[in-house]
N, C-alpha and C positions, 0 to 999 in steps of 0.2 A: 597309730597316728603317724609315726615316723615312716612306716612302710608306704602309707598312702601319699605322703609328701614326696617321698623318693620317686614313686611311680609318676606323679605329676611332673616332677622335674625332668624325668626321662622322656615323658611324652612331649614336653616343650622342646627338649633337645632334638628329638626326632623330627618334630614339625619344622624347627628352624633349619635342620639339615636338608629336609625335603624342599623347603622353599628356596634354599641356597642352590641346590642342584637344579631345580626348575629354572631359576633365574640364570644360572651358568649356562645350561644347555640352550635356553632361548636366546641368550646373548650370543653364544657361539654360533648358533644356527643363523641368526640375523647377520652376524659378521661374515659368515661364509656366503650367504646370499648376496650381501653387498659386494664382497670381493669378486664373486662370480659375475655380478652385473657390471662392475668396473672393468673386469677383465674383458667382458664382451664388448664394451664401448671402446676400449683401447685396441682391441682386435679390429674393430671397424675403422679406427683411425689408421692403424698400420696398413691394412689392406688398401684403403683409398689413397694414402700417402704414397705407397709403392706405385700405384697406378699413375698418380699425378706426376711423380718424379720422371717416370718413363715417358709419359705423354707430352709433358711440357718441356722436357729436356733441361729442367732447372737443376741447379746444384743443391738448393735448400728449399725445404717445404716446412712450414709451421702451421699447425692446426689448433684452434681453440674452440671448445664447445661449452655452452651453458645449456643444461637440460634440467628443467624443474628445479632451478636454483643451484645445482651442483656443477662444478667446473672440471673440465678435462682438457689438458693441453699436452702437446707432444711435438717434438721437432726432429726433422729427418735430414740426412745428407750433411753437407758442410757448406758454409757460406762461400768459401773460395776453394776451388778444386785442389786437392793435395795438401791442404793446410790442416785438415781435421778440426776446423773451428766451427763446431755445430752451434746453431742458434739456441737461445734459451728464452725464458719469459721476460728477460731484461734486455734482450737485443732490440735495438731500435731500427725500424724499417721506414722507408719513405712510403706513407700510406696515401699520398696524393689526394684524390677526390673524395675519400672517406671523410675528409675535412668538411665537405659540403653539408653533410648531415648535421655536423656541429653548428654550422651557420644556420641551417634550417631550424634547429631547435631554438636558437636566439630569435629568429624571425617569428616562430610560433608563439614564443613568450611575448613578443611585442604585440602580436595580434590579440592575444588573450588579455593583455593589459591595456588594450585599446590605444596603444601608441601609434599603430598604423591600422589601416583597413585593407583587406585583400583587394577591394575594388578601387583603391586610391590610385590616381595618376602618380607615377614615380617622380615626376617633375616637382610635385608638391614638396619634396624633401631635398631638392637640389638647388644649389646657388646658381641661378641663371635660368634663362627661359627654355633653352633646348627645343626649339621648334622641330628639329630633326627627329625627335623621339615620338613622332606620331605618323600614322599612315592613313591618308584620307580623313584626317581629323580625329582618328581614334588613337588614343595614347597607350603607351605601355603601362600596365597596372602592376601592382605588387604581385598578384597571383600569376601574372605572366612571367615574372622573373623567377619565382620559386618553382614553377612547373616546366621551365625551359621552353616557353612559348613566346619569347620576347620579340622574335622576328628581326633581331639584329643581323645585318648583312655580313658581319665579320667579327672576329675577336679583337680585343684590345689588350696588349699589342698584337699586331697582325703577323702571324707566322705562316700564313697559307702559302706564300711563295717558296718558303723553305721546305714545306711538306710535299710539294709537287714531285720532287725527285729525292726521295728519302735514301740516305746511305748511312754508313757507320759514324759519320761526323755530324749529322744533322742535329742531334741532341746537344752537342757541344756548341754549335752555332746559336741554337735557341737560348741556351743558358747565358751565352755572352750578351745577347740582347737583354735578357731579364736582369742581368747584373747592372746594366746602365740605365734601365728604364725606371722612371720616377712616377710618383702620384700626380705631380704637376703635368707630366706628359699625358698621363691617363685622362685627366680632365680636359686637356686640350683636344685629344683624339676623340673624346666622347662627343664633341661638337661636330665631328665630321662623319660619325657613324650614321648609317641609313637603315630604314626598315624595308624589308623586301616583300612584306605582306601585312595583312591586318593582324595585330598582336592577339595572341590567344588562339589562333587558328592552326598553327603548324608547329610541331615539336622540332626544336633545333637546339642541340646542346650548346651551352654558352658559359664559359668561365667569366665573361664580362658581367653576366647577371649576378655572379657571386660578389665581385668587387663592388658593384653598385649597391648590393644589399648591405655590405659592410658600411659603406658610406652613409646609407639611409639609417642604419642602426646607430651609427655615431651621432647623427643629427638628432634623432628622437630621444636618445638617452643622454646626450651631451657628455659622452665618454668615448675614448678611443677604443677601437675594436679589440685590441689585445686585453684591455682592462675588462671589457664586457665578457670576453671568453673566460678570463680568469675568475671573475666574480660570479658569473651566472651559469657557467657550464663546467669548467674544470673543478670548481669548488663543490658543485653538486655531484659530479660523477666520481670525485676523488682521484681524478687522473692527474698524476704528478709528473709523468715521464713523457708527456707529449710536447714537443718543442717545434721550432721552425728553423730552417736554414742551417741544419747541422752539416758538418763535413764528414766525408767518408774516411773514417779512421776507427779507433776503438769505440766511438760513440755511435756510428751509423754503419749498418751492414752494407757490404758491396752489392751492387746490382749489375746485371749483364743483359746484353741484347741477344738476339737469336744466334748470333755468331760467337757468343761467349766473349765479347769484348766488354771490358769494364766501362760502365756508363758513369757520367757525372752525377753529383747530387743536384737536387733542384734548389733554386734560389729566387727570391723575389724581394723587391723593395715596396711592393704594393701591400694590400691588407692581408693577403694569404687566406682569404675567406673560402677559396675553392680548392686549395691544395697547398703544396710546399711545406707540409708538416710531417713530422716523424713521430712514430709511436711504437710502443712495445706491446707484446701480447698481454702483459699484465694490465696495461691500460685499456686495451681493446676488449678484454674480458669484462672489465668494469663498465665499458661503454655498452656492450651487449646486454648486460644485466639491467642497465639503466633503461635501455630501449624496450625491455621486456616487462617493465613495471606497469601493470594495468591501472594503478592508482595515480600515476603521474599525468596530470591533465595536459601539461605542455607536450610531453611525449605523445600522448594520444592525439593531440591537435596536429603535431608534425607528421603523424602517420595517417591522417584523415584524407580521404579523397576530396580534393577541392575542385575537381572537374565535374561537368554535367554528364559525362559519359559513364556508362555502366560496364564498359569493357576495357577502356583505356584510362586507368586510374593514375592520378597525380597527387603526390604529397609535397612536402617541403624539401625539395632538392634530392629526393630519392631518385635513383635511376628508374625504378619501377615499383609500383605497389599493385599486386595482383592477387588472384585467388587460384590456388591449385588444389589438388586432391588432399593437401595437407593444410588447407585453410588459407587465410590471408598471410601474405609474406611481403616484406619490404627489403630491397637489396640496394647496395651501393658498391660500385666497382671503382677501385683506385688504381689507375695505371700511371706509374712514374716512368722515368727514363729506363730504369733497369729492375723495377720491382712491380709486382701486381698483387693487389689485395682484393678479396671479395668479402664483404661484410653483409650478413643477412640475418633477419629475425623472422620467426614464425610465432607471432604473439599467442595464437590460440593453442599451439602445442607447447608453449613455453620452451622453445628451442632457439638458440642463437648460435651462429657459426661464423668464425673468421678464419680464412685460409690465406696464407702469404707465400708467394714464391719469388725468388730473387732473379727473375728473368722477365723480359718484356718482348713479346713478339706478336705477330699477326693473329695467332690462334690462342694466345695465353688466356684471354678472358673466357673463351669457350671451354678450354680445359678446366679452368677454375669452376665455372658454373656447372659443368657436367659432374665434377667431383662432389660439389656441395649437394647436388640433387641425389647422388648415390649415397652420400652420408646420411641424409635425412631419411631416405628410403630404408636404409639399414637400421636406423634408430627406431623407426616406427613399425616396421614389419614384424609381426608375431607369428604369422602362419608359415608352416613348413610343408604343408601338403600341396603337392603339385596338381593343378587342375586346369581344364580348359576354361578360359576366363572370357567374360564379356559378351557371350552370346549363347543361345541354344536354338536347336532346329526342331521344327514340327513338320508335319507332312507337307504343309503348304507355305510355311513362313520361316523367316529368320527373325528371331526375337533378340534384339540387343538389350543388355541390361547393365546398369551401373548403380552402385550404392555409395552415396556420399557419406563419409564418416559422421556418425550421429553425434559425436562429441563436438563437432564444429558447427559454426553458425550457418544455418541453411539460408538465412536472408541474404547472404553474400552471393548465392547462386541465382543468376538471372536466367541462365539457360545452360543445358548440356546437349551437345550435338555429337553426331557420329560423322567423322570424316575419313575417307578411305580411297582406295584405288578405283572404286565404283562410282565416286561422285567428284573426281578430280581433286580429292583432298580439300574440299571446300567446306569449312565449318559453318558457313552462312547459308548453305543449301537448305531451303525451307522444308523439303521433304524428309530431311534427316535430323530434324530437331526432336529430341526425346521428350517424353511426357512424364510428369511426376505422378507416381502411383501411391505416394504416401510413405512415411518413415524414411525419407531421404532416398527412396528407390526410384530410379528413372528407367523407363523402358521405351522401346520403339519396335513396332512390328512392321516388317517389310515382306511382301510376297517373294517367295523363292524364285519366282519367274523373272524377277528383275536382275538376278545374278547369273552370269554365264556358268553353265555346268562344266565340271571337270577342270575348273580353274581355281587357284588359291587367291582369295581376296584378302587384302591387308587393310587394317583400319586402326583408328584410335578415337578416344573420347576427348572432347574439347569443352572446357568450362568457359562460359561467357564469350564464346567465339574466338578467344585469344589464347587461353592457357591450355596447352596440350598435356593431357594426363599421361604420366609415365606408366609404362607397362609394369605391373607388379612382378617381383622376382619369382613368385610361385606360379606364374602362368606357363602352361605347357605349350600353348598355341602361339608361338612367336615365329617371325621370319628369320631370326638369327642375324639380321643386318645390324648396322650401327644404330639405326633408329629404333630397333627392337619393337617393330609393329606387331599388333595382334593379327591373327589370321583365322579364316574359316574357309571351308571348301564345300561346294554343292556337287554332289555326285548324281 
């Protein structure tokens, strides 16, 4: 009896030890896999940051990524050359027009709460008649404000005369005007503004639209704009480090122009609905996560296409909402006097990216956008096998082929076309529109006789006639140019 009991105890001990070892090894393996995955993502950040530092000539690069709920941030270079003062997640940068998406959220909230209607004449919410805010009897509507289709002939205040001959002191002159310009002056100047076309017809970027939106939001909620931001946005996002009108010192990072001259901080006495705000990577990460929440109805409304177009999409103060090979994306560029920020979300992939450089030049936005595209491609590419991509040849045909990611919403795809050196790079050419074959696969058959023999032909695929699909890294058949076009050759 005692011997049997002892055997049972030993068996239980061995079972416990076995379970412990299994759990230990599984946990260790999972941790190793996680570490390898994290290392891979940080390698992606390192490689792209190095490229951006060289391309943009910035002193400092900060990158934040949200991927499937996980956060990755890293900072490179130094804020001021030779000082070794590397940025961190608490460093405050002037994020400029990224602020517009915050205002867009408040306006989306007002629409869902039926405080305003997208088709409302904006004068409904202004004190005064403002007959100048119509063109041939057609008024500016709420939807025209938030989609940058207001048709205002100028900004308020008007800096256009200063921007005709830009030099190193232009930003300082603009700031001097901002420092003395009041809300009272804004309302007076609003009576003198004119429309240059029918509202809703032409895209025209306008900061005036943002200040007017703040004024309208104050009217419908009977609260000042700062209170609305605090109660309905910052409290929701938990963003506690986003301020306005900070000075360049230990609180706000330095920013530089292309000549590496120190630029001033931005300042306004107006509502600061379109810019003039400073934020940290900590807060911007919270903002990215907020914008990636599929259950937040206000976020979804702010990212909704409010235009009737299937190719040129407009949301609530986003620079662009479009469809790429990575699904729907929304981006906002913030260009301050000496700092540039690109804030972008891919809701279907659950990826959000924010990149900040402390330089502002003619090509800075392009450098930022190119870098973000490369980061996303690195994050989603799994294939390492090099192949000829995008076409195949038969005896008498060139068959172009493209497969849209099956995990993405196919309803967003209205058309996929082929544009190349053989059709003047025209994505609207009716003979080069691809046909859906099923399972998100698109094909187009073209007789070989239409292509000149002995010549290398370059091409790309285009979604909805506007979004040019980037050539995948595993494609062998590229022209090795900066555009990295696909190629084929008829012998």
